[in-house]
C-alpha positions as CSV (number, residue, x, y, z in Angstrom):
1,M,0.0,0.0,0.0
2,G,1.5,3.3,-1.1
3,S,1.9,6.3,1.3
4,D,-0.8,8.2,-0.5
5,T,-3.4,5.4,0.0
6,A,-6.0,5.8,2.7
7,N,-7.5,2.9,4.5
8,V,-10.9,2.7,6.1
9,P,-13.2,-0.3,6.9
10,V,-16.1,0.9,4.7
11,L,-16.4,3.5,2.0
12,V,-19.7,5.0,1.0
13,A,-20.0,6.6,-2.5
14,G,-22.6,9.4,-2.5
15,A,-23.7,12.0,0.1
16,G,-27.4,11.9,-0.8
17,P,-30.0,10.7,1.7
18,V,-29.2,7.0,1.0
19,G,-25.4,7.5,1.3
20,M,-25.7,9.5,4.5
21,T,-28.2,7.0,6.0
22,T,-25.7,4.2,5.2
23,A,-22.9,6.0,7.0
24,L,-25.1,6.7,10.0
25,A,-26.4,3.1,10.1
26,L,-22.8,1.8,10.0
27,H,-21.7,4.1,12.8
28,A,-24.7,2.9,14.9
29,R,-23.2,-0.6,14.5
30,G,-19.8,0.5,15.6
31,I,-18.2,0.6,12.1
32,E,-15.9,3.5,10.9
33,T,-16.8,4.8,7.5
34,T,-16.0,7.7,5.1
35,I,-18.3,9.2,2.4
36,L,-16.9,10.1,-1.0
37,E,-19.1,12.7,-2.8
38,A,-18.5,14.0,-6.3
39,E,-20.1,17.4,-5.9
40,P,-18.8,20.4,-3.8
41,E,-20.0,21.1,-0.3
42,D,-22.0,24.1,-1.6
43,R,-23.8,22.0,-4.2
44,D,-27.1,23.1,-5.6
45,R,-30.0,21.2,-4.0
46,S,-32.8,23.2,-5.6
47,G,-36.3,21.6,-5.8
48,S,-38.3,19.9,-3.1
49,R,-37.8,16.4,-4.7
50,A,-38.5,13.5,-2.2
51,I,-41.0,15.2,0.1
52,Y,-43.0,12.3,1.4
53,V,-41.1,10.5,4.2
54,H,-42.8,7.2,5.3
55,G,-43.2,6.4,9.0
56,T,-41.0,3.3,8.6
57,T,-38.2,5.6,7.2
58,L,-38.6,8.0,10.1
59,R,-38.4,5.1,12.6
60,T,-35.2,3.8,10.9
61,L,-33.6,7.2,11.1
62,E,-34.6,7.6,14.7
63,R,-33.1,4.2,15.5
64,I,-29.7,4.8,14.0
65,H,-29.4,8.3,15.2
66,P,-31.8,9.3,18.1
67,G,-33.5,12.6,17.4
68,L,-33.1,12.5,13.6
69,G,-36.5,11.0,12.9
70,T,-38.3,13.3,15.4
71,D,-36.5,16.4,14.1
72,L,-37.9,15.6,10.6
73,V,-41.4,15.1,12.2
74,D,-41.1,18.5,13.8
75,E,-40.1,20.2,10.5
76,G,-42.7,18.4,8.4
77,L,-46.4,18.5,7.8
78,V,-49.0,15.8,8.2
79,W,-51.9,16.8,5.9
80,P,-55.3,15.5,7.2
81,T,-57.4,15.6,4.0
82,R,-57.3,13.5,0.9
83,R,-59.5,14.8,-2.0
84,T,-59.9,13.6,-5.6
85,L,-61.7,15.2,-8.5
86,Y,-62.7,13.6,-11.8
87,K,-63.0,16.1,-14.7
88,G,-63.7,18.9,-12.3
89,T,-66.2,17.1,-10.1
90,E,-65.3,15.9,-6.6
91,V,-65.5,12.1,-6.2
92,F,-63.8,11.6,-2.9
93,N,-63.1,13.7,0.2
94,R,-62.0,12.4,3.5
95,T,-60.5,14.2,6.5
96,Y,-58.8,12.2,9.3
97,D,-59.1,13.3,12.9
98,S,-55.6,11.8,13.6
99,P,-53.9,11.5,10.2
100,G,-50.5,10.8,11.6
101,G,-51.7,8.2,14.1
102,S,-50.5,8.1,17.7
103,G,-47.0,8.3,19.1
104,D,-43.9,10.4,18.4
105,I,-43.5,9.0,14.8
106,P,-46.5,9.6,12.5
107,H,-47.5,7.5,9.5
108,F,-45.6,10.1,7.3
109,T,-44.3,13.6,7.2
110,S,-44.1,16.0,4.2
111,V,-40.9,17.9,4.1
112,P,-38.5,19.0,1.3
113,Q,-35.5,16.7,0.7
114,V,-33.1,19.6,1.2
115,T,-34.3,19.8,4.8
116,T,-33.9,16.0,5.3
117,E,-30.4,16.2,3.9
118,Q,-29.4,19.1,6.2
119,Y,-30.5,17.2,9.3
120,M,-28.6,14.2,8.1
121,L,-25.5,16.4,7.5
122,D,-25.8,17.7,11.1
123,A,-26.1,14.1,12.4
124,L,-22.9,13.1,10.5
125,A,-21.0,16.1,12.0
126,D,-22.4,15.2,15.4
127,V,-20.8,11.7,15.3
128,G,-17.7,12.7,13.4
129,I,-18.2,11.0,10.0
130,D,-16.2,12.6,7.3
131,I,-17.5,13.6,3.9
132,H,-14.8,14.1,1.2
133,W,-16.4,16.6,-1.1
134,E,-15.3,16.8,-4.8
135,S,-14.1,13.2,-4.6
136,E,-15.9,11.5,-7.5
137,V,-15.3,7.8,-7.6
138,V,-13.6,6.9,-10.9
139,T,-12.5,3.3,-10.4
140,V,-13.6,0.4,-8.2
141,D,-11.5,-2.8,-8.2
142,S,-12.7,-5.5,-5.9
143,S,-11.2,-8.8,-5.0
144,S,-11.8,-11.5,-2.4
145,N,-9.7,-9.6,0.0
146,G,-11.2,-6.1,-0.3
147,V,-11.7,-3.1,-2.6
148,R,-9.4,-0.5,-4.0
149,V,-11.1,2.8,-5.0
150,E,-9.6,5.8,-6.9
151,T,-11.2,9.2,-6.9
152,A,-11.0,12.0,-9.5
153,D,-8.7,14.0,-7.2
154,G,-6.1,11.3,-7.4
155,Q,-6.7,9.8,-3.9
156,E,-6.6,6.0,-3.6
157,W,-8.4,4.1,-0.9
158,E,-8.3,0.5,0.3
159,T,-11.3,-0.8,2.2
160,E,-13.1,-4.0,3.2
161,Y,-16.5,-3.0,1.6
162,V,-18.0,-0.3,-0.6
163,V,-21.6,0.8,-0.7
164,G,-22.5,2.5,-4.0
165,A,-25.1,5.1,-3.2
166,D,-24.0,7.4,-6.0
167,G,-27.3,7.8,-7.8
168,G,-28.8,6.9,-11.2
169,G,-25.6,7.4,-13.1
170,S,-23.6,5.4,-10.6
171,T,-20.0,4.9,-11.4
172,V,-19.9,2.1,-8.8
173,R,-22.6,0.2,-10.6
174,K,-20.8,0.5,-13.9
175,E,-17.5,-0.5,-12.4
176,I,-18.8,-3.8,-11.0
177,G,-20.4,-4.6,-14.4
178,A,-24.0,-4.3,-13.2
179,N,-26.6,-3.0,-15.8
180,F,-29.9,-1.2,-15.5
181,E,-32.9,-3.1,-17.0
182,G,-36.4,-1.7,-17.4
183,D,-38.6,0.9,-19.1
184,Q,-39.3,4.6,-19.4
185,S,-42.6,6.4,-18.9
186,E,-44.5,7.2,-22.2
187,N,-45.6,10.6,-21.0
188,A,-43.5,13.4,-19.5
189,F,-44.3,14.9,-16.2
190,L,-43.9,18.6,-15.0
191,I,-43.0,19.2,-11.4
192,A,-43.1,22.6,-9.7
193,D,-42.6,24.0,-6.3
194,V,-45.0,26.8,-5.3
195,V,-44.0,28.9,-2.2
196,D,-46.5,29.3,0.6
197,E,-44.8,30.9,3.7
198,A,-48.1,30.7,5.6
199,I,-48.4,26.9,5.3
200,D,-48.2,25.0,8.6
201,D,-50.2,22.3,10.5
202,D,-53.1,24.8,11.1
203,H,-53.4,25.8,7.4
204,P,-57.1,25.7,6.5
205,D,-56.6,23.9,3.2
206,L,-54.0,21.4,4.2
207,E,-54.9,18.6,1.8
208,R,-53.5,16.3,-0.9
209,V,-55.6,16.8,-4.1
210,F,-55.6,14.7,-7.2
211,H,-57.4,15.8,-10.4
212,Y,-58.2,13.4,-13.2
213,D,-58.4,15.2,-16.5
214,A,-58.4,18.6,-14.8
215,P,-60.3,21.2,-16.9
216,E,-58.0,23.8,-15.3
217,A,-55.0,22.0,-16.9
218,D,-56.7,21.3,-20.3
219,G,-57.5,17.7,-19.4
220,R,-54.2,16.7,-17.9
221,N,-53.9,14.8,-14.6
222,V,-52.7,17.0,-11.7
223,L,-51.5,16.2,-8.2
224,L,-51.1,18.9,-5.5
225,V,-49.3,18.1,-2.2
226,P,-48.4,20.4,0.6
227,F,-45.0,20.3,2.3
228,T,-43.2,22.6,4.7
229,G,-42.8,25.9,2.9
230,G,-45.1,25.4,0.0
231,W,-46.9,23.1,-2.4
232,R,-45.7,20.4,-4.9
233,L,-47.6,20.7,-8.2
234,D,-47.3,17.6,-10.5
235,I,-48.8,17.7,-14.0
236,Q,-48.9,14.7,-16.3
237,C,-48.2,15.8,-19.9
238,L,-50.4,14.5,-22.7
239,E,-48.8,12.3,-25.4
240,D,-48.3,15.1,-27.9
241,D,-47.2,17.8,-25.4
242,D,-43.8,19.5,-25.7
243,P,-42.5,19.3,-22.1
244,E,-39.9,22.1,-22.7
245,E,-42.6,24.5,-23.8
246,L,-45.0,23.7,-21.0
247,S,-42.3,24.0,-18.4
248,S,-41.4,27.5,-19.3
249,D,-42.0,30.0,-16.5
250,E,-44.7,31.8,-18.4
251,R,-46.7,28.7,-19.1
252,M,-46.2,27.2,-15.6
253,R,-47.4,30.5,-14.0
254,E,-50.6,30.1,-16.1
255,F,-51.0,26.5,-14.7
256,V,-50.4,27.7,-11.2
257,C,-53.0,30.5,-11.5
258,D,-55.6,28.3,-13.1
259,I,-55.2,25.3,-10.7
260,M,-54.3,27.0,-7.4
261,G,-55.6,30.6,-7.8
262,E,-54.2,34.0,-8.7
263,E,-52.7,34.5,-5.3
264,Y,-50.1,31.8,-6.1
265,E,-49.3,33.1,-9.6
266,D,-46.0,34.8,-8.6
267,Q,-45.0,32.2,-6.1
268,L,-43.5,29.7,-8.6
269,Q,-40.0,28.8,-7.2
270,W,-38.7,25.8,-9.2
271,V,-39.8,23.8,-12.3
272,S,-38.6,20.6,-13.9
273,S,-39.8,18.0,-16.4
274,Y,-39.1,14.3,-16.4
275,Y,-39.7,11.0,-18.1
276,F,-39.7,8.5,-15.3
277,L,-37.4,5.5,-15.5
278,Q,-38.6,2.1,-14.2
279,V,-35.3,0.2,-13.9
280,M,-33.2,-1.9,-11.6
281,A,-29.7,-3.3,-11.7
282,D,-29.3,-6.9,-12.7
283,S,-27.2,-7.4,-9.6
284,F,-27.0,-5.4,-6.4
285,I,-23.5,-6.8,-5.5
286,D,-20.2,-7.5,-7.2
287,D,-18.8,-11.0,-8.0
288,H,-16.5,-10.9,-4.9
289,R,-19.3,-9.8,-2.5
290,R,-17.5,-6.7,-1.5
291,V,-19.5,-4.0,-3.2
292,L,-23.2,-3.3,-2.5
293,L,-25.5,-1.0,-4.5
294,A,-28.2,1.0,-2.7
295,G,-30.9,3.5,-3.6
296,E,-30.9,5.0,-7.1
297,A,-27.6,3.3,-7.9
298,A,-29.6,0.1,-7.7
299,H,-33.1,1.1,-8.8
300,L,-35.0,4.0,-10.3
301,L,-38.7,4.1,-9.6
302,A,-41.6,6.2,-10.8
303,P,-42.5,8.4,-7.8
304,F,-46.1,7.1,-7.2
305,G,-46.3,5.8,-3.7
306,A,-43.1,7.7,-2.7
307,R,-41.0,4.5,-3.0
308,G,-37.7,6.0,-4.2
309,M,-35.9,7.6,-1.2
310,N,-37.9,5.5,1.3
311,S,-36.8,2.2,-0.3
312,G,-33.3,3.6,-0.5
313,V,-33.2,4.2,3.2
314,A,-34.2,0.6,3.7
315,D,-31.4,-0.5,1.4
316,A,-28.9,1.6,3.4
317,D,-29.9,0.1,6.8
318,E,-29.8,-3.4,5.5
319,A,-26.5,-2.9,3.7
320,A,-25.0,-1.7,7.0
321,S,-26.4,-4.7,8.8
322,A,-25.0,-7.1,6.3
323,I,-21.6,-5.5,6.3
324,S,-21.6,-5.5,10.1
325,V,-22.1,-9.2,10.3
326,A,-19.6,-9.8,7.4
327,L,-16.8,-7.8,9.1
328,D,-17.2,-9.9,12.3
329,A,-17.5,-13.2,10.5
330,R,-14.7,-15.7,11.2
331,R,-15.3,-17.6,7.9
332,D,-15.2,-16.1,4.4
333,A,-18.2,-18.2,3.4
334,V,-20.3,-16.6,6.2
335,A,-19.3,-13.1,5.1
336,R,-20.2,-13.8,1.5
337,D,-23.5,-15.3,2.5
338,E,-24.5,-12.1,4.4
339,I,-23.8,-9.9,1.4
340,E,-25.7,-12.3,-0.9
341,L,-28.6,-12.2,1.6
342,Y,-28.6,-8.4,1.3
343,A,-28.8,-8.6,-2.4
344,A,-31.6,-11.2,-2.3
345,R,-33.7,-9.2,0.1
346,R,-33.3,-5.8,-1.6
347,E,-33.6,-7.1,-5.1
348,T,-36.9,-8.7,-4.0
349,A,-38.0,-5.4,-2.5
350,A,-37.0,-3.5,-5.6
351,E,-39.0,-5.9,-7.9
352,Y,-42.0,-5.3,-5.7
353,N,-41.7,-1.6,-5.7
354,L,-41.0,-1.5,-9.5
355,D,-44.2,-3.5,-10.1
356,A,-46.3,-1.4,-7.7
357,A,-45.0,1.9,-9.2
358,G,-45.4,0.5,-12.6
359,Q,-49.0,-0.4,-12.0
360,A,-49.7,3.2,-11.0
361,L,-47.8,4.6,-14.0
362,E,-49.7,2.3,-16.4
363,Y,-53.0,3.3,-14.7
364,L,-52.2,7.0,-15.2
365,Q,-50.7,7.1,-18.6
366,G,-52.3,4.1,-20.3
367,E,-55.2,4.2,-22.7
368,D,-56.4,0.7,-22.0
369,P,-60.1,0.7,-22.7
370,V,-60.9,-1.4,-19.6
371,T,-59.0,0.9,-17.3
372,V,-60.6,4.0,-18.9
373,L,-64.1,2.4,-18.5
374,R,-63.4,1.5,-14.8
375,K,-62.5,5.1,-14.0
376,E,-65.6,6.4,-15.8
377,V,-67.9,4.0,-14.0
378,A,-66.2,4.6,-10.6
379,A,-66.6,8.4,-11.1
380,S,-70.3,8.0,-12.0
381,L,-70.9,5.9,-8.9
382,A,-68.9,7.9,-6.4
383,D,-71.9,9.8,-5.1
384,Q,-73.7,6.7,-4.2
385,F,-70.8,4.4,-3.2
386,E,-67.9,5.8,-1.2
387,T,-65.7,2.8,-2.1
388,A,-65.9,3.8,-5.8
389,G,-64.4,7.2,-5.0
390,E,-61.9,5.7,-2.6
391,W,-60.7,3.5,-5.4
392,L,-60.2,6.5,-7.6
393,D,-58.3,8.2,-4.8
394,D,-56.0,5.3,-4.1
395,A,-55.2,4.0,-7.6
396,P,-52.7,6.6,-8.7
397,Y,-50.2,5.6,-6.0
398,G,-50.1,1.9,-6.7
399,P,-51.0,-1.0,-4.4
400,H,-50.5,-0.7,-0.7
401,G,-48.6,-3.3,1.3
402,S,-45.0,-4.4,1.8
403,P,-42.5,-6.5,-0.2
404,P,-42.7,-10.2,0.5
405,I,-39.7,-10.2,2.8
406,V,-39.3,-10.2,6.6
407,S,-38.3,-6.7,7.5
408,T,-38.5,-4.1,10.2
409,G,-39.8,-1.6,7.6
410,N,-42.2,-1.7,4.7
411,Y,-40.0,-0.4,1.9
């Protein structure tokens, strides 16, 4: 080992929520780790992005770093009302007396990802975990004895295990020869953040609203969700739409005014357009069982059901658990088996989440005559049968439930 080579038990590539969770989960198990992040410390984190944090995720964060989960609860919102409209007519409206349930950790909280990341950064600093900024991973060479990593700044590292949490374009994934397999959404989606400084738990209109074929958006599907500091506006483009034209500031201000009201017209803060990928790596580990993929390095999901970041946090915690056992193992075969078990469990979870998000995506963008007819019939019956309206309200987010694995969390 050369004098310029650093040695650490575990390296984590990526300082997003999944990478930071991995480092905290390893520290909670008594394992020293270092994070390598390609971007600078003052990186741009514009946009609310992953705003819906599941209760299972909050409990995981609270377990690995006491206070982290409850801090996010204090910062976030728990909206009490679900409402759905079909072509401008309300078909479902339900307000819960206790939408978050009982206890310190609610069923969910709605908070911008940048806030989640800041609390994670504070937690890392609190326990002394280093982040090496502007240290993009460029090579990953694994063997039965460990892993050698080189970063763009010329630093070389030797480590027992690497967790690749470096996002959809993951270098770690490419370096171990894993490939993404899957599909892309047919329709583009517009996503906007609309500022509302007055929004809090006592806001009179704190509700999640879904519009089927909204007249205010010229027949496009629209989702409106509150979060700390504002509202997330999602608009599903039609097949012949030009996403670039529709996402212009001028056009988006028109959408905001028509859908939310004139008082929000000048509160547009951030806009982006996407085609959602539905893909997962063909393997979550390398041949030598020394490199593990987590989060978007392992799978990219359509956002329906908020499965992306939440499933990534579950990946992170289980990766830390597997590595902890592997490091203590007295037999190489036992260590390998623990890493393989991680892959088996998280690949199963990813397949479940891909299927669930895919069902929601197909339901929203597909023109299957049976699905179209079911929506029309349900809408016509919603006044007489609440279950019809509830089905319309639930369907855009995919099926509920958990992956078919034993786990302390659902995702």
